[in-house]
Kinemage of the C-alpha trace (Angstrom):
@kinemage 1
@onewidth
@group {chain A} dominant
@subgroup {mainchain}
@vectorlist {calphas} color= white
{ca unk a 1} P 86.734 91.035 130.576
{ca unk a 2} L 89.851 92.791 130.319
{ca unk a 3} L 93.131 91.805 131.469
{ca unk a 4} L 95.066 94.266 133.724
{ca unk a 5} L 98.056 94.350 133.588
{ca unk a 6} L 100.586 93.708 135.887
{ca unk a 7} L 103.106 96.098 136.051
{ca unk a 8} L 104.031 99.738 134.088
{ca unk a 9} L 107.863 99.689 133.407
{ca unk a 10} L 107.911 103.396 134.490
{ca unk a 11} L 105.391 105.119 137.177
{ca unk a 12} L 105.733 107.598 135.577
{ca unk a 13} L 103.207 106.860 133.027
{ca unk a 14} L 100.533 107.106 135.291
{ca unk a 15} L 99.631 110.012 135.332
{ca unk a 16} L 97.558 112.462 137.748
{ca unk a 17} L 99.154 110.147 140.523
{ca unk a 18} L 98.782 111.029 143.711
{ca unk a 19} L 101.402 108.603 145.819
{ca unk a 20} L 100.982 107.557 149.718
{ca unk a 21} L 103.974 106.674 152.043
{ca unk a 22} L 103.054 104.281 155.077
{ca unk a 23} L 102.908 106.767 158.560
{ca unk a 24} L 105.355 104.350 159.467
{ca unk a 25} L 107.429 105.117 157.279
{ca unk a 26} L 111.380 107.220 158.013
{ca unk a 27} L 113.238 109.297 156.517
{ca unk a 28} L 115.383 106.661 155.129
{ca unk a 29} L 113.350 106.047 152.572
{ca unk a 30} L 113.131 102.396 152.567
{ca unk a 31} L 109.101 101.882 152.207
{ca unk a 32} L 106.775 101.331 148.943
{ca unk a 33} L 104.202 104.127 147.621
{ca unk a 34} L 100.594 103.376 146.774
{ca unk a 35} L 98.441 105.566 145.097
{ca unk a 36} L 94.808 104.197 143.817
{ca unk a 37} L 94.473 104.627 139.306
{ca unk a 38} L 91.220 105.867 138.514
{ca unk a 39} L 91.081 102.946 136.094
{ca unk a 40} L 90.530 100.592 139.196
{ca unk a 41} L 93.436 99.462 140.221
{ca unk a 42} L 96.200 100.054 143.084
{ca unk a 43} L 99.194 100.770 142.122
{ca unk a 44} L 102.965 100.049 144.259
{ca unk a 45} L 106.056 100.816 143.751
{ca unk a 46} L 109.798 101.932 145.822
{ca unk a 47} L 109.873 104.771 147.774
{ca unk a 48} L 113.651 105.056 146.576
{ca unk a 49} L 113.097 104.876 143.237
{ca unk a 50} L 110.245 106.873 142.608
{ca unk a 51} L 110.857 107.044 138.571
{ca unk a 52} L 111.695 103.209 138.330
{ca unk a 53} L 108.511 100.317 137.789
{ca unk a 54} L 104.931 99.711 139.472
{ca unk a 55} L 103.405 97.012 140.604
{ca unk a 56} L 99.534 96.817 139.518
{ca unk a 57} L 96.716 94.861 141.912
{ca unk a 58} L 93.119 94.835 141.793
{ca unk a 59} L 91.773 96.459 144.978
{ca unk a 60} L 90.247 93.435 146.575
{ca unk a 61} L 93.824 91.264 145.646
{ca unk a 62} L 95.433 94.789 146.912
{ca unk a 63} L 92.651 94.719 150.145
{ca unk a 64} L 92.790 90.808 150.982
{ca unk a 65} L 96.965 91.533 150.863
{ca unk a 66} L 96.502 93.841 153.808
{ca unk a 67} L 94.126 92.230 155.802
{ca unk a 68} L 97.111 89.509 156.321
{ca unk a 69} L 99.423 91.317 157.009
{ca unk a 70} L 97.694 92.918 160.114
{ca unk a 71} L 96.114 89.297 160.937
{ca unk a 72} L 99.973 88.269 161.342
{ca unk a 73} L 99.455 85.362 158.978
{ca unk a 74} L 102.669 86.183 157.418
{ca unk a 75} L 104.643 87.220 160.358
{ca unk a 76} L 107.475 84.765 160.815
{ca unk a 77} L 108.837 81.539 163.680
{ca unk a 78} L 108.532 83.539 167.402
C-alpha cells in the first residue's frame, strides 16, 4: 500500500480543489479551510494563507478528529 504524503508545500499544487470554510467562520480570515481530494485524502489549509502549505489526512483520521471535537474531547478545564 502506498504511503500518502502528509503535506504539500503549496496548496496551489492541488488542482481542481474546492475549498470549504466553516459556516461559523467570520470575515476575519481566522479559520481553516478543508477540501476532499479525488485521490482520497482531505486537505486542510490556513485561510489567511491560501497559497501556503496544506496538511493531508486520511478521511477516517479526519472523521475521527471531527467526532472527538464534537464530543468535547479537547475541551479545556472549566
